Every structure is written in structure tokens, then in C-alpha cells.
TITOR-91201 format. One line per 8 residues: number of its first residue (from 1); their letters; for each residue x, y, z of C-alpha. Coordinates in nm, 2 decimals. Layout:
<rs>
NUM> a> X/Y/Z  ...
</rs>
This chain:
<rs>
1> xxxxxxxx> 10.60/12.52/9.18  10.71/12.31/9.48  10.83/11.96/9.40  10.62/11.82/9.70  10.29/11.65/9.60  10.00/11.89/9.65  9.72/11.80/9.89  9.36/11.88/9.80
9> xxxxxxxx> 9.16/11.90/10.12  8.78/11.84/10.10  8.54/11.86/10.39  8.22/11.71/10.24  8.09/11.48/9.98  7.95/11.78/9.78  8.30/11.90/9.71  8.45/11.57/9.60
17> xxxxxxxx> 8.39/11.63/9.23  8.57/11.96/9.25  8.85/11.81/9.46  8.91/11.52/9.22  8.92/11.75/8.92  9.17/11.98/9.09  9.38/11.68/9.22  9.40/11.54/8.87
25> xxxxxxxx> 9.51/11.88/8.72  9.78/11.95/8.97  9.90/11.59/9.03  9.78/11.59/9.39  9.61/11.36/9.64  9.28/11.41/9.80  9.25/11.42/10.18  8.90/11.40/10.32
33> xxxxxxxx> 8.72/11.47/10.65  8.66/11.13/10.80  8.30/11.20/10.92  8.18/11.34/10.59  8.39/11.18/10.31  8.39/10.80/10.26  8.71/10.60/10.29  8.68/10.48/9.94
41> xxxxxxxx> 8.66/10.83/9.80  8.97/10.99/9.94  9.34/10.90/9.94  9.37/10.97/10.31  9.12/11.06/10.59  9.17/11.31/10.87  8.98/11.37/11.19  9.07/11.73/11.30
49> xxxxxxxx> 9.09/11.98/11.01  9.30/12.24/11.19  9.56/11.99/11.31  9.59/11.82/10.97  9.60/12.15/10.78  9.87/12.30/11.00  10.08/11.98/10.99  10.07/11.99/10.61
57> xxxxxxxx> 10.17/12.36/10.62  10.47/12.29/10.85  10.58/12.00/10.62  10.59/12.24/10.33  10.31/12.06/10.13  10.13/12.27/9.87  9.77/12.29/9.99  9.45/12.33/9.79
65> xxxxxxxx> 9.16/12.36/10.03  8.80/12.32/9.90  8.66/12.55/10.17  8.58/12.91/10.26  8.87/13.15/10.25  8.80/13.30/10.59  8.80/12.96/10.77  9.12/12.87/10.59
73> xxxxxxxx> 9.30/13.19/10.70  9.19/13.15/11.06  9.30/12.79/11.09  9.65/12.87/10.94  9.70/13.19/11.14  9.88/13.03/11.43  10.16/12.90/11.20  10.21/13.19/10.96
81> xxxxxxxx> 10.55/13.34/11.00  10.83/13.36/10.74  10.68/13.43/10.39  11.00/13.31/10.23  10.94/12.96/10.36  10.56/12.93/10.32  10.42/12.66/10.09  10.16/12.74/9.83
89> xxxxxxxx> 9.81/12.76/9.97  9.50/12.82/9.77  9.13/12.81/9.84  8.86/12.67/9.61  8.49/12.73/9.64  8.29/12.41/9.71  8.11/12.44/9.38  8.43/12.52/9.19
97> xxxxxxxx> 8.32/12.87/9.10  8.63/13.05/9.25  9.00/12.97/9.29  9.20/13.21/9.52  9.58/13.18/9.59  9.63/13.29/9.95  9.99/13.23/10.03  10.31/13.15/9.85
105> xxxxxxxx> 10.21/13.33/9.53  10.56/13.33/9.39  10.64/12.99/9.54  10.40/12.81/9.32  10.05/12.92/9.45  9.98/13.13/9.14  10.08/12.85/8.91  9.88/12.60/9.11
113> xxxxxxxx> 9.58/12.83/9.11  9.60/12.87/8.73  9.61/12.49/8.68  9.31/12.44/8.92  9.11/12.72/8.76  9.17/12.58/8.41  9.05/12.24/8.52  8.73/12.40/8.66
121> xxxxxxxx> 8.67/12.63/8.37  8.71/12.95/8.58  8.96/13.23/8.62  9.20/13.23/8.91  9.18/13.54/9.14  9.55/13.62/9.13  9.63/13.95/9.30  10.01/13.96/9.30
129> xxxxxxxx> 10.10/14.29/9.14  10.36/14.17/8.89  10.14/13.88/8.78  9.84/14.10/8.73  10.02/14.38/8.55  10.28/14.20/8.35  10.16/13.84/8.35  10.49/13.71/8.49
137> xxxxxxxx> 10.64/13.65/8.83  11.01/13.74/8.81  11.10/13.56/9.13  10.94/13.24/9.01  11.09/13.16/8.67  10.95/12.86/8.47  11.10/12.51/8.48  11.44/12.52/8.31
145> xxxxxxxx> 11.55/12.86/8.45  11.71/12.97/8.77  11.71/13.33/8.91  12.07/13.40/9.01  12.01/13.70/9.24  11.67/13.63/9.40  11.73/13.88/9.67  11.70/14.16/9.42
153> xxxxxxxx> 11.38/14.04/9.26  11.12/14.21/9.49  11.27/14.56/9.45  11.33/14.51/9.08  10.96/14.42/9.02  10.85/14.71/9.24  11.06/14.94/9.01  10.88/14.81/8.70
161> xxxxxxxx> 10.54/14.85/8.86  10.64/15.21/8.95  10.71/15.28/8.58  11.07/15.18/8.50  11.13/15.01/8.17  11.36/14.71/8.12  11.60/14.58/7.86  11.65/14.21/7.78
169> xxxxxxxx> 12.01/14.08/7.73  11.97/13.74/7.58  11.67/13.53/7.47  11.38/13.38/7.67  11.04/13.34/7.52  10.87/13.34/7.86  10.99/13.70/7.90  10.94/13.83/7.55
177> xxxxxxxx> 10.59/13.69/7.55  10.50/13.87/7.88  10.37/14.23/7.93  10.70/14.36/8.07  10.78/14.72/7.96  11.08/14.64/7.74  11.28/14.93/7.59  11.62/14.96/7.42
185> xxxxxxxx> 11.73/15.25/7.64  11.59/15.11/7.97  11.76/15.17/8.30  11.68/14.82/8.43  11.80/14.50/8.26  11.74/14.13/8.26  12.03/13.91/8.16  11.99/13.55/8.03
193> xxxxxxxx> 12.33/13.37/8.05  12.49/13.05/8.16  12.80/13.24/8.27  12.87/13.30/8.64  12.71/13.64/8.71  12.60/13.78/9.04  12.37/14.05/8.89  12.28/14.37/9.08
201> xxxxxxxx> 11.98/14.56/9.21  11.91/14.70/8.87  11.99/14.38/8.68  11.83/14.04/8.73  12.03/13.74/8.60  11.86/13.41/8.49  12.05/13.10/8.41  11.90/12.87/8.16
209> xxxxxxxx> 11.95/12.51/8.28  12.09/12.38/7.95  12.43/12.25/8.07  12.47/11.87/8.09  12.74/11.78/8.34  12.90/11.44/8.24  13.06/11.24/8.52  13.28/10.93/8.49
217> xxxxxxxx> 13.45/10.77/8.79  13.61/10.45/8.92  13.39/10.22/9.14  13.38/10.36/9.49  13.51/10.70/9.40  13.47/10.95/9.69  13.18/11.19/9.64  13.39/11.48/9.75
225> xxxxxxxx> 13.64/11.42/9.48  13.38/11.40/9.20  13.20/11.71/9.33  13.52/11.91/9.37  13.62/11.82/9.02  13.28/11.93/8.87  13.27/12.26/9.06  13.63/12.35/8.96
233> xxxxxxxx> 13.56/12.27/8.60  13.26/12.50/8.59  13.45/12.77/8.77  13.75/12.76/8.54  13.52/12.79/8.24  13.33/13.08/8.40  13.00/12.89/8.40  12.73/12.93/8.65
241> xxxxxxxx> 12.65/12.63/8.87  12.28/12.73/8.84  12.30/12.66/8.47  12.35/12.29/8.52  12.03/12.11/8.42  12.13/11.75/8.48  12.41/11.52/8.57  12.48/11.23/8.33
249> xxxxxxxx> 12.69/10.92/8.31  12.71/10.56/8.18  12.43/10.32/8.29  12.70/10.11/8.47  12.73/10.40/8.71  12.36/10.42/8.79  12.43/10.30/9.15  12.75/10.50/9.19
257> xxxxxxxx> 12.71/10.71/9.50  12.95/10.99/9.37  12.73/11.06/9.07  12.42/11.10/9.28  12.59/11.32/9.53  12.69/11.55/9.25  12.34/11.56/9.11  12.20/11.63/9.46
265> xxxxxxxx> 12.44/11.92/9.51  12.32/12.09/9.19  11.96/12.00/9.27  11.91/11.83/8.93  11.83/11.47/8.82  12.09/11.21/8.74  12.04/11.03/8.41  12.22/10.75/8.24
273> xxxxxxxx> 12.29/10.62/7.89  12.40/10.27/7.77  12.74/10.22/7.62  12.60/10.19/7.26  12.45/10.54/7.29  12.77/10.69/7.42  12.98/10.51/7.16  12.77/10.68/6.89
281> xxxxxxxx> 12.91/11.02/7.02  13.27/10.91/6.95  13.31/11.14/6.64  13.23/11.44/6.86  13.46/11.35/7.15  13.75/11.58/7.21  13.94/11.31/7.41  13.85/10.96/7.29
289> xxxxxxxx> 14.02/10.68/7.49  14.09/10.33/7.38  14.14/10.23/7.74  13.79/10.34/7.83  13.65/10.16/7.53  13.82/9.84/7.64  13.67/9.87/7.99  13.32/9.98/7.93
297> xxxxxxxx> 13.25/9.96/7.55  13.26/10.33/7.46  13.54/10.58/7.39  13.44/10.83/7.65  13.20/10.85/7.95  13.21/11.21/8.07  13.22/11.38/7.73  13.00/11.11/7.56
305> xxxxxxxx> 12.73/11.14/7.82  12.73/11.52/7.82  12.70/11.52/7.44  12.43/11.25/7.43  12.22/11.46/7.67  12.28/11.79/7.48  12.17/11.62/7.16  12.29/11.65/6.80
313> xxxxxxxx> 12.27/12.03/6.81  12.46/12.06/7.14  12.83/12.11/7.18  13.11/12.07/7.44  13.15/12.37/7.66  13.41/12.21/7.88  13.63/11.92/7.76  13.72/11.63/7.98
321> xxxxxxxx> 13.88/11.72/8.31  14.04/11.45/8.53  14.12/11.39/8.89  14.27/11.08/9.05  13.95/10.87/9.02  13.70/11.08/8.83  13.64/11.27/8.51  13.39/11.54/8.41
329> xxxxxxxx> 13.29/11.73/8.10  13.02/11.98/8.02  12.80/12.02/7.71  12.56/12.30/7.62  12.22/12.20/7.48  12.02/12.44/7.26  11.73/12.45/7.51  11.70/12.42/7.88
337> xxxxxxxx> 11.64/12.08/8.03  11.29/12.06/8.19  11.08/11.79/8.36  10.92/11.72/8.02  11.26/11.72/7.84  11.50/11.50/8.04  11.71/11.27/7.81  11.86/10.95/7.93
345> xxxxxxxx> 11.72/10.71/8.18  11.67/10.76/8.55  11.81/10.52/8.80  11.52/10.29/8.87  11.38/10.27/9.22  11.20/10.00/9.41  10.99/10.09/9.71  10.89/9.78/9.91
353> xxxxxxxx> 10.59/9.90/10.11  10.38/9.75/10.38  10.02/9.88/10.36  9.91/9.72/10.69  9.56/9.57/10.66  9.49/9.80/10.37  9.28/10.07/10.52  9.42/10.43/10.49
361> xxxxxxxx> 9.41/10.50/10.87  9.66/10.21/10.93  9.88/10.31/10.64  10.18/10.53/10.71  10.22/10.87/10.53  10.56/10.74/10.41  10.40/10.45/10.24  10.13/10.66/10.08
369> xxxxxxxx> 10.40/10.91/9.95  10.60/10.63/9.80  10.30/10.49/9.62  10.20/10.83/9.49  10.55/10.87/9.35  10.54/10.53/9.18  10.48/10.48/8.81  10.41/10.11/8.86
377> xxxxxxxx> 10.24/9.90/9.13  10.32/9.53/9.17  10.15/9.29/9.40  9.88/9.03/9.48  9.56/9.15/9.32  9.37/9.18/9.66  9.64/9.41/9.80  9.63/9.64/9.50
385> xxxxxxxx> 9.25/9.65/9.51  9.28/9.77/9.88  9.47/10.09/9.76  9.16/10.25/9.62  9.23/10.59/9.47  9.61/10.56/9.54  9.63/10.32/9.25  9.47/10.57/9.00
393> xxxxxxxx> 9.69/10.65/8.71  9.95/10.38/8.79  10.04/10.08/8.58  9.92/9.77/8.77  10.10/9.44/8.76  9.88/9.18/8.93  10.01/8.85/9.05  9.83/8.55/9.21
401> xxxxxxxx> 9.93/8.39/9.54  10.20/8.14/9.49  10.39/8.34/9.24  10.59/8.54/9.50  10.93/8.51/9.32  10.78/8.60/8.99  10.62/8.90/9.15  10.94/9.03/9.31
409> xxxxxxxx> 11.16/8.96/9.01  10.91/9.15/8.78  10.92/9.45/9.02  11.30/9.46/9.02  11.33/9.42/8.64  11.07/9.70/8.59  11.28/9.92/8.82  11.58/9.82/8.62
417> xxxxxxxx> 11.42/9.99/8.32  11.43/10.32/8.50  11.08/10.31/8.65  10.96/10.40/9.00  10.80/10.08/9.13  10.61/10.01/9.45  10.61/9.64/9.55  10.29/9.63/9.76
425> xxxxxxxx> 10.27/9.39/10.06  10.00/9.36/10.33  10.10/9.41/10.69  10.47/9.49/10.72  10.69/9.43/10.41  10.96/9.27/10.61  10.75/9.02/10.82  10.67/8.71/10.61
433> xxxxxxxx> 10.65/8.94/10.31  10.84/9.04/10.00  11.13/9.25/10.13  11.33/8.94/10.22  11.29/8.80/9.87  11.42/9.13/9.72  11.75/9.09/9.89  11.77/8.72/9.85
441> xxxxxxxx> 11.74/8.76/9.47  12.02/9.02/9.48  12.23/8.78/9.68  12.15/8.48/9.46  12.22/8.66/9.13  12.05/8.60/8.80  11.89/8.95/8.77  11.96/9.17/8.47
449> xxxxxxxx> 12.24/9.43/8.52  11.99/9.71/8.54  11.79/9.54/8.81  12.10/9.51/9.03  12.17/9.89/9.01  11.83/10.01/9.13  11.77/10.22/9.44  11.57/10.04/9.71
457> xxxxxxxx> 11.37/10.16/10.01  11.17/9.95/10.25  10.88/10.12/10.43  10.73/9.95/10.73  10.36/9.88/10.78  10.14/9.77/11.07  10.17/9.39/11.09  9.90/9.15/11.16
465> xxxxxxxx> 10.04/9.07/11.51  10.05/9.45/11.59  9.69/9.50/11.48  9.56/9.19/11.66  9.75/9.29/11.98  9.61/9.64/11.97  9.25/9.52/11.92  9.29/9.28/12.21
473> xxxxxxxx> 9.48/9.50/12.45  9.85/9.45/12.52  9.94/9.09/12.49  10.28/9.17/12.35  10.38/9.37/12.66  10.67/9.13/12.73  10.89/8.90/12.53  10.72/8.75/12.22
481> xxxxxxxx> 10.80/8.57/11.90  10.63/8.50/11.57  10.62/8.16/11.40  10.47/8.07/11.06  10.30/7.73/11.06  10.32/7.70/10.68  10.55/7.41/10.57  10.55/7.51/10.21
489> xxxxxxxx> 10.89/7.67/10.24  11.00/7.55/10.59  11.03/7.19/10.68  10.77/7.08/10.94  11.05/6.94/11.17  11.20/7.29/11.19  10.86/7.44/11.27  10.81/7.19/11.55
497> xxxxxxxx> 11.15/7.26/11.69  11.07/7.64/11.71  10.73/7.59/11.87  10.89/7.36/12.14  11.16/7.62/12.20  10.91/7.91/12.22  10.69/7.70/12.46  10.99/7.62/12.68
505> xxxxxxxx> 11.10/7.98/12.68  10.74/8.09/12.77  10.72/8.34/12.49  10.40/8.50/12.38  10.36/8.35/12.03  10.20/8.50/11.72  10.12/8.23/11.47  10.11/8.33/11.10
513> xxxxxxxx> 9.96/8.11/10.83  9.79/7.89/11.10  9.58/7.69/10.86  9.49/7.65/10.49  9.23/7.46/10.30  9.45/7.15/10.28  9.66/7.21/10.60  9.46/7.15/10.91
521> xxxxxxxx> 9.68/6.96/11.16  9.97/7.20/11.24  9.77/7.44/11.45  9.62/7.15/11.66  9.97/7.01/11.71  10.10/7.35/11.82  9.81/7.39/12.07  9.87/7.05/12.22
529> xxxxxxxx> 10.25/7.11/12.25  10.20/7.45/12.42  9.95/7.30/12.66  10.25/7.10/12.80  10.42/7.43/12.89  10.14/7.67/13.00  9.80/7.65/13.16  9.49/7.55/12.96
537> xxxxxxxx> 9.32/7.89/13.05  9.61/8.09/12.88  9.44/8.36/12.67  9.44/8.31/12.29  9.35/8.59/12.05  9.19/8.50/11.71  9.19/8.80/11.49  9.05/8.78/11.14
545> xxxxxxxx> 9.03/9.05/10.86  9.20/9.31/11.07  9.12/9.66/10.96  8.89/9.53/10.68  8.52/9.47/10.65  8.42/9.16/10.84  8.68/9.21/11.11  8.64/8.98/11.41
553> xxxxxxxx> 8.86/8.95/11.72  8.78/8.68/11.98  8.95/8.55/12.29  8.94/8.19/12.39  9.13/7.97/12.64  9.42/7.77/12.49  9.26/7.45/12.59  8.94/7.53/12.40
561> xxxxxxxx> 9.09/7.66/12.08  8.95/7.48/11.78  9.11/7.46/11.44  8.77/7.51/11.27  8.75/7.85/11.43  9.06/7.97/11.23  9.10/8.04/10.86  9.39/8.15/10.65
569> xxxxxxxx> 9.31/8.52/10.71  9.34/8.48/11.09  9.64/8.56/11.31  9.66/8.36/11.63  9.83/8.51/11.94  9.89/8.27/12.23  9.97/8.43/12.56  10.25/8.33/12.79
577> xxxxxxxx> 10.20/8.18/13.14  10.20/8.54/13.26  9.94/8.68/13.02  9.62/8.78/13.19  9.27/8.91/13.11  9.09/9.20/13.26  8.74/9.35/13.21  8.67/9.72/13.19
585> xxxxxxxx> 8.36/9.90/13.31  8.21/9.90/12.96  8.20/9.52/12.96  8.50/9.47/12.73  8.76/9.20/12.80  9.13/9.27/12.74  9.45/9.06/12.74  9.78/9.19/12.86
593> xxxxxxxx> 10.12/9.05/12.95  10.27/9.24/13.24  10.64/9.33/13.21  10.70/9.36/13.58  10.65/9.73/13.65  10.44/9.65/13.95  10.73/9.48/14.12  10.98/9.75/14.03
601> xxxxxxxx> 11.11/9.94/14.33  10.95/10.28/14.36  10.68/10.21/14.10  10.33/10.34/14.19  10.04/10.15/14.04  9.82/10.45/14.04  9.89/10.82/14.04  10.26/10.77/13.95
609> xxx> 10.45/10.83/13.63  10.49/10.55/13.38  10.75/10.48/13.12
</rs>
């Protein structure tokens, strides 16, 4: 089945129970029609079914649509082309009485349909000839196996359907337990081997992914060197690249780019072991090294990691090979490596995500995808509560306001244990939020070794100033700046200096943290200071609870702005001397800051082309 997260589409509240059951069984997310499915009942809402469905299809996302088959086919028809590239698509009846795989049967749809049907207590309507007749799809082997000559699979299966028998050279329970017509004197053959073998039209070759490729390297080793060494070691031993099930190394190499490039090339996970675990493999090493032991605390990295992954019943298939800055070795495990059997520890990952105001329509697909892939969510309790169904099945780590460093440190240490962690911020993660503190802690030091070797991604979100500006019109149309009025972390003298400079520079200013329960004077001082630089009728936007229940957006003149009209959930945008207001025919008033297009030579105010 595809590694992409399946999407379960539901069009009405009546199908939500079925959609949720299916999503849980296939590890998917629920996307609901905005007009008929509540925001608190779906992971993401869409407006136009056809556009959303076709976008998912083009992105290669597995699709489970709780809707009529005919409508689903008609909506997808414009984008159907290459069957070899189509994602799995299945239809499910609104009452859960039928599950029908439509597209990508051997690309995961049949498997997806079986899981969905099992969750609903029905039988999937699978019509693919091989699956129906023999109970197996030869071009879609199970996790842990790779088909070496996929191009021959369709004609091979057609031969079996036509009456040819088949012999099995090797062992694979998923084949022996099927209904394939096995015979000792068959004129078709299936070979199970980890040897390099191109197969033929009358012989399919499957590689069990039971080879563990151990990699050791110097810090900063070139990825090309490590990959070339690994590929040549396999080729010299006559082993198939498709039989590599994982790439392994010492945990000190968890952030080594060369190791991950090798793993990405083979399309397998990279896993890591501590020095103590690798040292326990010393009696089985073919090439123990005292020099390596003195450097990292174990007598062998490449051989030790490969053997640790293969387990006590595994054995070396390729002894240590060396290049100028890298080593590699290969061990063979007794069984293939699968998603459910993956020894060692993954490199931990920290996704620092901005969820905007919290509502799904202002949350980017990238952020949602990162949170779906997380094992743990870390954040202020209110922010985690705003995630709704996206938090389902995740370990929550709630922190109160004021414990920002504890929050970030905890997230990084969790990731250092090999977990996939999402550090959840409101607005944008890099604007007065936690992304800065992540890198400050790395720079400052004091983290565990594991926490310093994690992978990090920062995903942007809609900030409060963007949301407020959009609600009010276009006040950020020209130069602007943001200033936090909180003096908890910044000296008040520094804040005053920045407000004066912004006033003198005639910037539009977005004030964050304008007031708190105990801090009531800073905003009044900023107002009075700015009144010395710009007119009293300068538009000021007061936006509270943006994108959340209780949202209010007001516009007042700078000279009339009152501190009591602002709370700690309000962002304040003060226009420049050029910011203007305009009313539209519906009675709404908008603020905008012209950039000067009207004065640009050749610009037409109406009927012309804009930039």
C-alpha cells in the first residue's frame, strides 16, 4: 500500500461514523464537506468536492470516498490517465454496507479495501482477476518483499489465470498460503532470493528484504562515497539491492547526512544503535578494531550495526569493506524487515508547526501532514485543544504559559529518544513563538546528545498580524514592522527605542502582547509616542480571537484608542501616515496602505493589469 496517509472523504453527517471507522482502520484522516460536516468532526474541511478530490488524486494520496461509485467515477474522469501512477481509490457506501476498490487495485486499493471492509464487518468487492482466483496480487507483494521484475508480472499472472501452473523456488508463506496452482513440473516459476537476479517473462523474482546494510563513516563523509561503497559491496557479493531492508549505524551517526542518503537511495529506513549494543556484537565481528573502540566505544560500527539488526540468528553476508572515509558491511536476518519489525532506533524528528489561529481552514496542509505523522504533540494546552481530531491517537504533553523553555526542551528530548514530535505553536512558529527557542537551545548547549542529533523542520502558519490585516483589508500593503510590548524578556528601554524608531520611520506597526492583567501602561505610552509622528485619525485595527469563536475586528482612530479596549488575545495594527480607510457598497469599512502604484508611470487605476 502507498506510504502516503489515506484520506477518507465524507459528504454528510450521516456518513461520519463510517468515515471515522474506516479512517481508524487504515490510519487515515477525515476530510469533510464544509456545508454538511462540522469543523469539530473532521480533520480538514473542503468547499468543492470535485476540486478537492482531483487535487488529492494528483498528489498521489490514497482516497476512500464515502459516496456513490458513479459520482466518484465522474468526478475523477478528467484526471484519469496512466494506470501505473494512479493512487488507490475506493468507494464506501454511506451506511458502510459496501466497499468497492475502483482504481489502483495492485497499488494498495485492494489492501485498503480489505482493511476498510473488515472494520465495517462486510466483504470487499474485489474484482481483480488474480486476487479473486488465487487470493494474491503478484505485482503487489506484502511488506518485506520486493518484486524484481515488475514488468513481467501482468503477463505472468495472465498465464496463471489461463491455466499454467507454477513452481516455487525458495520459501515465502504468503505464496504457499495462497491459491496459486503450484506443481513440481510447472512451466512457470517464482524465485525467492536475495541474490541479484533479473528474472524473465516465465519467472518472477522476489527479493526478501532481510539484508541489513551497516554504514560507518567519518564526520562529514561525502554521501557519494558512502553510497558507492555500499553498492559496490553488494554487487561484488552478488546481492540484490532490492533485498536491503534497512540501513544501520551507531547512534552518534544519527545526524550524518551520508547515512541518510544511502537509506534514501535504497528506499528503506535508517536505524541506529548505541555503542553498548554494538559492543555486545564483538564476538561475532570479522574485523574488530581497537582504534574504533577507542574512538566510539565499540569494536566495530558497520559489522556491529548490521549484526545487531539481523539479530542473534543472523549472520554476516559481507564483511567490512572500506573506502577513504567510510566502511560498510552486510548481515542477513532470518526474516524480512517490515514496518512492524524494524530494530534499532529511528533518528528523532521535531516538527515546529504554526497552526495559525487554530481553525482548520487557516492551517496549512503541510502542518496537518506533519501532525498526522507525529507520535507526540507538545504545546500549551489551549493550542493542543484547538487541534480537534488531529490530536487523536497522539501522546499529548501539555504545558502552561510561562514554561516555554521547559516545553521546547521536553519536545527536543522526546525527539532525541527517536520519536516524531510536533511542537505546536499558535500563529506562525517563527514569529514570537517556539522555533527561535529551539535553535537557541542548540546554540546554548546543555541538551542530551540524542536531542542534538534530531531532524528539524519548521512549518509556517498564518500569524496574527496576517489574520488581522486580512480581516481589515490591506493595511500591510507597504513597509511594516512588528513589536512586542511585553517586557518580560526584553527591557522596556529597548522596546521604547524600537517604537520611537518605527514611528520616525513611518512604518505600519503590529503590536503583539499589547497588554496583560498586570501590564497596562505600555500600550498607552506607545499610542502617545506615535501620535507625535502621525495624525490622530490614523486607522488602528484591534483584532481579537482571530479565526476562533468570539472573533472581533474593530477599527478606531489612533487618538481614540483606549487600553481597556484591548486584552492579551488582541493584536493591534497601527497604520502609517499613508494608511487610509475606504467604504464599500455593502457598508463595510476597510483599511489599506497604498504602495504607490497609482503614481507609477503607465499604471491604470481601472481596467489595467495589476501586479
